[in-house]
Z-matrix of the N, CA and C atoms (Angstrom, degrees):
N
C 1 1.441
C 2 1.516 1 110.64
N 3 1.322 2 116.78 1 -41.70
C 4 1.460 3 120.39 2 -179.81
C 5 1.522 4 110.21 3 -65.43
N 6 1.339 5 116.00 4 -36.76
C 7 1.467 6 119.48 5 179.92
C 8 1.514 7 109.97 6 -63.89
N 9 1.313 8 117.80 7 -41.49
C 10 1.459 9 120.46 8 178.75
C 11 1.519 10 110.88 9 -63.00
N 12 1.324 11 117.04 10 -40.87
C 13 1.461 12 119.89 11 178.38
C 14 1.523 13 110.61 12 -65.34
N 15 1.330 14 116.20 13 -40.72
C 16 1.458 15 120.25 14 178.23
C 17 1.519 16 110.56 15 -64.22
N 18 1.336 17 116.83 16 -41.17
C 19 1.457 18 121.18 17 -178.67
C 20 1.515 19 111.02 18 -62.87
N 21 1.312 20 116.99 19 -36.41
C 22 1.458 21 120.34 20 -179.51
C 23 1.518 22 112.30 21 -73.31
N 24 1.323 23 118.00 22 -27.46
C 25 1.460 24 119.82 23 -176.90
C 26 1.529 25 112.44 24 -88.09
N 27 1.337 26 117.54 25 -20.76
C 28 1.463 27 120.35 26 -179.69
C 29 1.522 28 109.02 27 -78.43
N 30 1.327 29 117.34 28 129.85
C 31 1.468 30 119.58 29 178.57
C 32 1.531 31 111.35 30 -62.68
N 33 1.324 32 116.06 31 153.28
C 34 1.468 33 121.58 32 -177.33
C 35 1.523 34 112.71 33 -63.09
N 36 1.310 35 117.88 34 -25.25
C 37 1.460 36 119.71 35 -179.05
C 38 1.527 37 111.87 36 -83.09
N 39 1.313 38 117.40 37 -22.18
C 40 1.456 39 120.82 38 -176.59
C 41 1.526 40 112.87 39 -79.42
N 42 1.322 41 117.91 40 -35.51
C 43 1.458 42 121.49 41 -176.46
C 44 1.532 43 112.80 42 -64.26
N 45 1.330 44 120.43 43 -49.43
C 46 1.473 45 118.82 44 177.66
C 47 1.532 46 112.01 45 -61.93
N 48 1.322 47 116.70 46 -36.39
C 49 1.460 48 119.75 47 178.28
C 50 1.528 49 110.51 48 -63.63
N 51 1.320 50 117.53 49 -42.33
C 52 1.460 51 121.61 50 -179.36
C 53 1.527 52 111.05 51 -65.58
N 54 1.326 53 116.94 52 -39.15
C 55 1.465 54 120.36 53 178.67
C 56 1.521 55 110.08 54 -65.85
N 57 1.314 56 116.67 55 -43.73
C 58 1.469 57 120.16 56 179.34
C 59 1.531 58 110.81 57 -64.85
N 60 1.321 59 116.24 58 -40.18
C 61 1.459 60 120.82 59 178.46
C 62 1.536 61 110.96 60 -63.35
N 63 1.334 62 116.06 61 -44.32
C 64 1.469 63 120.03 62 179.01
C 65 1.525 64 110.64 63 -63.56
N 66 1.324 65 116.84 64 -38.64
C 67 1.467 66 120.76 65 178.15
C 68 1.516 67 110.48 66 -63.66
N 69 1.318 68 116.63 67 -44.71
C 70 1.465 69 119.91 68 179.38
C 71 1.521 70 112.05 69 -63.88
N 72 1.332 71 116.49 70 -41.22
C 73 1.465 72 119.76 71 179.81
C 74 1.533 73 111.37 72 -66.41
N 75 1.316 74 116.54 73 -38.63
C 76 1.463 75 119.89 74 177.36
C 77 1.520 76 110.56 75 -65.70
N 78 1.325 77 116.91 76 -42.72
C 79 1.466 78 120.36 77 178.26
C 80 1.527 79 110.45 78 -62.64
N 81 1.311 80 116.34 79 -40.53
C 82 1.472 81 119.56 80 178.09
C 83 1.518 82 111.79 81 -65.35
N 84 1.334 83 116.81 82 -42.35
C 85 1.463 84 118.97 83 -178.24
C 86 1.523 85 111.39 84 -68.33
N 87 1.338 86 116.82 85 -30.05
C 88 1.461 87 120.23 86 176.15
C 89 1.529 88 112.09 87 -85.84
N 90 1.318 89 115.86 88 -4.60
C 91 1.454 90 122.79 89 178.19
C 92 1.529 91 111.54 90 59.35
N 93 1.323 92 116.07 91 49.04
C 94 1.458 93 121.39 92 178.03
C 95 1.523 94 109.52 93 -142.54
N 96 1.327 95 117.56 94 153.43
C 97 1.467 96 119.90 95 178.48
C 98 1.531 97 111.61 96 -67.73
N 99 1.326 98 115.32 97 154.66
C 100 1.463 99 120.12 98 -177.67
C 101 1.524 100 114.15 99 -58.48
N 102 1.344 101 119.52 100 -46.57
C 103 1.478 102 118.42 101 -179.69
C 104 1.531 103 112.63 102 -60.37
N 105 1.323 104 116.32 103 -36.96
C 106 1.461 105 119.55 104 178.01
C 107 1.521 106 110.40 105 -66.58
N 108 1.312 107 116.51 106 -37.68
C 109 1.457 108 119.87 107 178.59
C 110 1.529 109 110.77 108 -65.21
N 111 1.334 110 116.75 109 -39.99
C 112 1.462 111 120.30 110 178.47
C 113 1.531 112 110.80 111 -63.56
N 114 1.329 113 116.49 112 -46.24
C 115 1.466 114 118.77 113 -178.93
C 116 1.525 115 111.18 114 -67.92
N 117 1.334 116 116.93 115 -35.25
C 118 1.460 117 120.10 116 176.49
C 119 1.521 118 110.12 117 -65.47
N 120 1.324 119 116.79 118 -40.57
C 121 1.459 120 120.77 119 177.39
C 122 1.520 121 111.76 120 -62.19
N 123 1.343 122 116.78 121 -39.94
C 124 1.465 123 120.36 122 176.87
C 125 1.520 124 110.87 123 -63.36
N 126 1.338 125 116.40 124 -41.32
C 127 1.459 126 121.00 125 179.37
C 128 1.524 127 110.98 126 -63.97
N 129 1.324 128 116.51 127 -44.87
C 130 1.465 129 120.49 128 179.79
C 131 1.529 130 110.21 129 -63.44
N 132 1.327 131 117.41 130 -41.35
C 133 1.459 132 121.03 131 177.94
C 134 1.525 133 110.79 132 -61.34
N 135 1.326 134 117.49 133 -42.58
C 136 1.468 135 120.79 134 178.49
C 137 1.528 136 110.94 135 -63.59
N 138 1.336 137 117.11 136 -39.84
C 139 1.461 138 120.17 137 179.12
C 140 1.527 139 111.22 138 -66.10
N 141 1.314 140 117.22 139 -41.66
C 142 1.468 141 120.86 140 179.43
C 143 1.522 142 110.46 141 -64.47
N 144 1.328 143 116.96 142 -43.15
C 145 1.463 144 119.86 143 178.55
C 146 1.521 145 111.03 144 -63.14
N 147 1.335 146 117.11 145 -41.65
C 148 1.465 147 120.30 146 178.18
C 149 1.522 148 110.56 147 -62.64
N 150 1.321 149 117.69 148 -40.69
C 151 1.463 150 121.30 149 178.59
C 152 1.521 151 110.98 150 -64.42
N 153 1.318 152 116.15 151 -44.41
C 154 1.460 153 119.71 152 -178.78
C 155 1.519 154 111.70 153 -63.20
N 156 1.314 155 117.13 154 -36.43
C 157 1.461 156 119.70 155 -178.38
C 158 1.519 157 112.38 156 -77.78
N 159 1.316 158 117.93 157 -26.74
C 160 1.465 159 119.08 158 -178.69
C 161 1.527 160 111.87 159 -93.40
N 162 1.311 161 117.17 160 -64.31
C 163 1.460 162 121.48 161 -174.96
C 164 1.520 163 111.51 162 -90.46
N 165 1.287 164 117.11 163 -33.39
C 166 1.459 165 120.90 164 -174.82
C 167 1.512 166 114.20 165 -60.46
N 168 1.345 167 117.26 166 -30.24
C 169 1.463 168 119.78 167 -179.63
C 170 1.519 169 110.94 168 -65.88
N 171 1.325 170 116.94 169 -34.07
C 172 1.461 171 119.05 170 -178.98
C 173 1.528 172 111.71 171 -80.09
N 174 1.322 173 117.94 172 -10.45
C 175 1.464 174 121.72 173 -178.95
C 176 1.522 175 112.12 174 -103.30
N 177 1.314 176 116.40 175 35.93
C 178 1.461 177 119.50 176 177.40
C 179 1.521 178 109.84 177 -65.20
N 180 1.317 179 118.98 178 141.21
C 181 1.472 180 121.31 179 -175.18
C 182 1.523 181 113.82 180 -57.89
N 183 1.334 182 117.77 181 -43.74
C 184 1.460 183 119.26 182 -177.31
C 185 1.522 184 110.98 183 -69.03
N 186 1.325 185 116.04 184 -41.86
C 187 1.463 186 119.74 185 179.06
C 188 1.523 187 109.78 186 -64.46
N 189 1.321 188 116.12 187 -43.82
C 190 1.463 189 120.17 188 179.30
C 191 1.526 190 110.73 189 -62.11
N 192 1.323 191 117.41 190 -41.58
C 193 1.466 192 121.01 191 178.94
C 194 1.526 193 110.31 192 -62.90
N 195 1.326 194 117.48 193 -40.11
C 196 1.456 195 121.20 194 178.60
C 197 1.529 196 111.34 195 -63.39
N 198 1.327 197 116.29 196 -42.04
C 199 1.465 198 120.94 197 178.68
C 200 1.520 199 110.64 198 -64.83
N 201 1.318 200 116.46 199 -43.80
C 202 1.474 201 120.27 200 -179.83
C 203 1.522 202 110.44 201 -63.79
N 204 1.344 203 117.41 202 -41.28
C 205 1.465 204 120.90 203 177.64
C 206 1.523 205 111.08 204 -62.20
N 207 1.327 206 116.26 205 -41.32
C 208 1.463 207 120.01 206 -179.67
C 209 1.526 208 110.75 207 -65.03
N 210 1.317 209 117.00 208 -41.33
C 211 1.475 210 120.73 209 178.36
C 212 1.521 211 109.16 210 -66.75
N 213 1.319 212 117.57 211 -40.63
C 214 1.462 213 121.38 212 -179.02
C 215 1.528 214 110.94 213 -63.72
N 216 1.343 215 116.40 214 -40.62
C 217 1.471 216 120.00 215 177.62
C 218 1.523 217 111.27 216 -65.82
N 219 1.321 218 116.28 217 -35.41
C 220 1.465 219 120.34 218 179.27
C 221 1.516 220 112.75 219 -68.98
N 222 1.330 221 117.62 220 -26.61
C 223 1.462 222 121.55 221 179.83
C 224 1.515 223 112.55 222 -77.85
N 225 1.322 224 118.23 223 -22.85
C 226 1.465 225 120.45 224 -177.27
C 227 1.473 226 112.48 225 -75.64
């Protein structure tokens, strides 16, 4: 809710500038050029999505909790 209120109060010209500034500062802190940072970010996003679709489906919280409970009961 606070984010929505903040978004409405920030002028339209300030938000793109802040995003670009944050991107530049992140690229500087990682000591890499901005285009490389963008492409690296795209690569990391693709890897995370691939992981979520392959392994992440089997690691659902409820299913995992059920498996852990079953193992715990078997140990007693």
